[in-house]
VEXDREN-2710 file (C-alpha; in Angstrom, 1 decimal):
% VEXDREN-2710
k/r/px/py/pz
1/MET/123.9/49.7/129.1
2/ALA/124.1/53.2/129.4
3/GLU/127.4/53.1/127.0
4/ASP/125.7/50.3/125.2
5/ALA/122.5/52.8/124.0
6/ASN/125.4/55.7/122.9
7/ALA/127.5/53.5/121.1
8/ARG/127.2/53.7/117.7
9/PRO/128.1/50.2/115.8
10/PRO/130.6/50.1/113.0
11/HIS/129.2/51.3/109.8
12/SER/131.2/49.7/106.8
13/PRO/133.9/52.0/103.9
14/ARG/130.3/52.2/101.8
15/THR/128.4/53.6/104.3
16/ALA/131.0/55.8/105.8
17/GLY/131.7/57.1/102.8
18/ILE/128.0/57.9/101.7
19/ILE/127.7/59.5/105.0
20/GLN/130.4/61.6/104.9
21/HIS/128.9/62.9/100.9
22/PHE/125.6/63.1/102.3
23/GLU/127.3/65.2/104.9
24/ARG/129.6/67.5/102.5
25/LEU/126.5/68.4/100.4
26/VAL/124.5/69.3/102.9
27/ARG/128.1/72.1/104.4
28/LEU/128.1/72.8/101.5
29/HIS/124.2/73.9/100.6
30/THR/124.3/75.4/103.7
31/ASP/127.3/77.8/102.9
32/ALA/125.4/78.4/99.6
33/LEU/122.7/79.7/102.1
34/ASN/124.6/81.3/104.3
35/GLU/126.1/83.6/101.0
36/ASP/122.4/84.1/99.8
37/VAL/121.6/86.1/103.0
38/GLN/124.8/87.3/103.4
39/VAL/124.5/88.8/99.5
40/THR/120.5/90.0/100.3
41/ASN/121.3/91.4/103.3
42/GLU/123.6/93.5/101.5
43/ARG/121.2/94.5/99.4
44/ILE/119.0/95.2/101.4
45/GLY/121.0/98.0/103.4
46/GLN/121.7/99.2/99.7
47/LEU/118.2/99.8/99.1
48/GLU/117.1/100.9/103.2
49/THR/119.9/103.7/102.3
50/ALA/118.0/104.6/98.8
51/GLN/115.1/104.9/100.5
52/ILE/116.5/106.9/103.5
53/VAL/117.8/108.9/100.7
54/ALA/114.6/109.5/98.8
55/ASN/112.9/110.2/101.8
56/ASN/114.9/113.5/102.8
57/THR/114.7/114.7/99.4
58/LEU/110.8/114.3/99.5
59/THR/110.8/116.2/102.6
60/THR/113.1/118.8/101.4
61/LEU/110.9/119.5/98.7
62/GLU/107.9/119.3/101.0
63/GLN/109.4/121.9/103.5
64/THR/110.1/123.6/99.6
65/LEU/106.2/123.4/98.3
66/ALA/104.8/124.2/101.5
67/ALA/107.3/127.6/102.1
68/THR/106.0/128.2/98.4
69/ASN/102.3/127.4/98.8
70/THR/103.1/130.3/101.6
71/SER/104.3/132.7/99.3
72/LEU/102.0/132.3/96.8
73/ALA/98.9/132.5/99.7
74/ALA/100.9/135.7/100.7
75/ILE/101.0/137.2/97.4
76/ILE/97.2/136.1/96.8
77/THR/95.8/138.1/99.8
78/GLN/98.3/141.9/98.9
79/LEU/96.6/141.3/94.9
80/ASP/93.1/140.5/96.9
81/ARG/93.3/143.4/99.1
82/MET/95.3/145.9/96.1
83/GLU/91.7/145.0/94.2
84/GLN/89.4/146.0/96.9
85/PHE/91.2/149.3/97.5
86/GLY/91.9/149.5/93.9
87/CYS/87.8/149.4/93.9
88/GLU/87.1/151.5/96.3
89/GLY/89.7/153.8/95.7
90/ARG/88.0/154.0/92.1
91/GLN/84.1/154.2/93.6
92/GLN/85.9/157.0/95.8
93/GLY/87.5/159.2/93.3
94/ASP/84.4/158.5/90.9
95/ASN/82.1/159.8/93.6
96/ASP/84.2/162.9/94.9
97/GLY/85.1/163.9/90.2
98/ASN/88.0/162.8/91.2
99/GLY/89.6/159.9/89.4
100/SER/86.8/159.9/86.7
101/ILE/87.2/159.9/83.2
102/ALA/86.4/163.2/82.3
103/SER/88.0/164.7/85.6
104/THR/90.8/162.7/84.1
105/THR/90.7/164.4/80.6
106/ARG/90.8/167.7/81.7
107/ASP/93.5/167.2/84.4
108/ASP/95.7/165.9/80.9
109/ASP/94.8/168.9/79.0
110/MET/95.8/170.9/81.6
111/GLU/99.6/169.4/82.0
112/TYR/99.7/170.1/78.0
113/SER/99.3/173.6/78.5
114/ALA/101.4/173.9/80.9
115/ASP/103.8/172.3/78.7
116/THR/103.6/173.6/76.0
117/GLU/103.9/177.3/77.8
118/HIS/107.2/176.4/78.7
119/ASP/108.9/175.5/75.4
120/ASP/108.8/178.7/74.8
END
């Protein structure tokens, strides 16, 4: 009886032809789907490669930007120090009479007169 359950009744030539036709269509459709999956995987690989390149470029850009920010911060700090020292230096010069406009003019007059005396 077990043999009877596994045994298929013979198909007519027409039915066998229809079955073979649909098996062929399914096989072609499966092959086309496999090819589509391969193409999709290749394109995904290309996109992943492009993404890696873009990420590397962004990382380099971020590093350059960080270095630029550090340099600019150092420059600004130095300018602030120079400005602070300049303000303190002018204030100190004004307090002791050296560095004021009058003393600078007096010094310029003395240099001019000294230069004209040596030209003879």
